[in-house]
N, C-alpha and C positions, 0 to 999 in steps of 0.2 A: 569664306565669304566676302564678296566684295560689296559696296554701299547698299545698303540696306532697302528693298524697296520701301514707297510708302505706304504701302498696304500692310506690309509687315511691322510697322512703328507702333501702330495700336495693338495689335494683336501681342506684343511684346510690353506693353506699358505696365502691367503688374507683374511683369518677371522677377525673380528672386534667382539669384547666383548664390554659389556657394560651394568654398572650397574647404579641404578638412585632410589630416592625415590620420588614417588609421593604425595605431601601434597596439600589439605588433603587428606585421602583414600579413597579408590571408596567407598560406601555405597553398592552397588547392583552387582551383576553380570554383567547386563546390562551397567554399567559404567565403569567396570574392561574391559570389553569384547571392549570397546569403545575404551580404550585406548590401548589396546592391538593390536588391529584389525588397527589401524591405524599406531604404530610402524611398524607394517607389510608389511606397502606400501613401506618402504625405502628401503628393501632388502630381499632376502630369510634369511628366519630364520634356524635355525637348531636345535638350544635349547632353551626352553626358560621358566624359572620359576617364579611365582609371590607369594606372603605371601598369604596365604590362608584368606579370608577375617571373616571367623569364626573364627580364632586361636588368641590367646594369645598374641603371636609373634606383632601381629599387631598393640596393646594395647601399648607392650614396645618397639617396634621398627620402627612400620609404615609401608607403604606399600612399599614394595621393588621388585623391577624388575630385573631380569639376562637375559640376550640376548646374543645369537651367533648369529650374524650374518653374512650371506657369500655373500658378493656383485657382484662376479664374476659367482656366479651361478644362473639361473632363477630357479631351480627346487632344493630342498634341497634332500639329501638324509635319511636323519633323521626325516623328518615334512612332514606330509601329503599336509600342507597348503602351497602354492608358489604362487610366485608374479605376474608370468605369466602360462596361460596355454597351451602355447608352449613348445616342446621339449628344453631340458636343453641345451643352448648355453654355450661353452665353450671356450674363447679367448685364444690365447697363447700365446696372447703379455704381455710381462711381463710390458711395460710400461704403456700400457691400465687397465691392472689389478692394478697397484698401483694407477692409476689414480681414478679407479673407487671405492679403499678402499678411498684413500683420500677426495673423494666426498662425502662419507658416514661417512666419522669421521668429517669433517666440519658440516655437516649436525647436526650431534650428539651435538658437542659442543655447534650449537647456538639454541637448544633446551629451550624453555621458560615455556613454557605450554599448555595447552589445553582445551578446555572449557568443563565444567562438562555433561554428558549425561542425567542428570536429569535438567538441565537447558535449552537444546538442541531440546530434544526429541518431546515437541509439538509444536515447530518453526516453521509452516509449509513454512515460506519463504526461514528460513535458509536449511531444509530437502528436497527442490525445486529447492535449488542453487540458489536461488535470492535475498539472501542477505548474507553480510560477518560481523562478529563480531569482535569488537575491541576489546582487552584484557586493560579491565579498570584495572589499579593501579597506587601505588603512591611507592614513594623512601623514605627508611630509612632517617631520618633525618643527619645520619651520610654521607650518599651521594646523597646530593641535587645536589651536584658538577655535576653528571653523567646527568641531566635532559640536553635534547638537543642533546645529545651526540651518540645517537645511535635511529636505527627505527626498529619496531616490525611488522610481517608481520599480515594480516588479518585473523582468521577463517574462511573459508568455506566448505561445505560439502566433496566435493573434497581432502583437505587439510585442517583438522582441528587445526593441529598442529602450533603452533605460536613459530616462530624464528627470532632470529636477522637476518635480512637481510642487515643493513650496523650500522658499528658502529666506533667512534674515535679508533685511534690506542692503545690507552690507555686503551680503557674500554672491559676488559674479561670475554666470558658467564659466568664464574663462580662466580666472583665479581656482576655481574647483578643481577645474580639469586639470590645470598642472600641480594641484596638490595633493592629487588623489596619487597612491602608488596601487595597482591593481593585481590581481592575479594573472599575468600573460596564458598561463595555461588554458584558461578557461574564458577569459574576456578579450576582446578588442576596446581600447580605446579612442573616442574620437578627439583628436588635438588641434592646434593649428585652426581652427577654426575663421573663415570669412564669409562672410553675408555682405552682399549686394541688392542693393534694390532701386537704387539710381536710374532711373529710366536713361538718359544718354549714356552713363557710365557701360552698362548693360548693350547698348548699340556699337558702341566704339570696339567694347570686345568681342561682339560677334564679326563685326567689318575688319578685325585683325585676326582674325580663326581664332580668340583667346579659349576659346569654347569648344 
């Protein structure tokens, strides 16, 4: 994308840029779609890029996701996939839009993991929303002091994203993710999370085709 037209600068005013690495990388298209589809539930998505599952890049750098969320719009101008079938509801309240953006940022900051689709695809109770899945994990020996200082959500069909629900003030999402050793056969972990909400930075990224 070249220079952003003026009419789009306001549209992207409350956008949130998100980048992460998913470990282990998805093995199949179904696994990658399961991850992406559930991240899309968090807010409207204007742009999304992911590492090609068949590329050499996934061997060298792992599976990367780059997403540009637009939490104040229910319909994207750039993507046919929307979080709602209703007409786009534009809120003109700056404070409410800031609150919507900050709520999304908090959700992204707290992301920890998601069950692998290959693990849940034949679990009838999970698929019928009759069972929730606990994120089984251990802490690195250097971080055993974090035990008991945080709680994580359970994965359900409606919301399989596993997130920090509460934690000690000294426990940060990035340090907890680094400390966790999870069951790679059953879960993907979100790592190296980057979140950007600076309006000018996002516009520059768009103009340089970084999304």
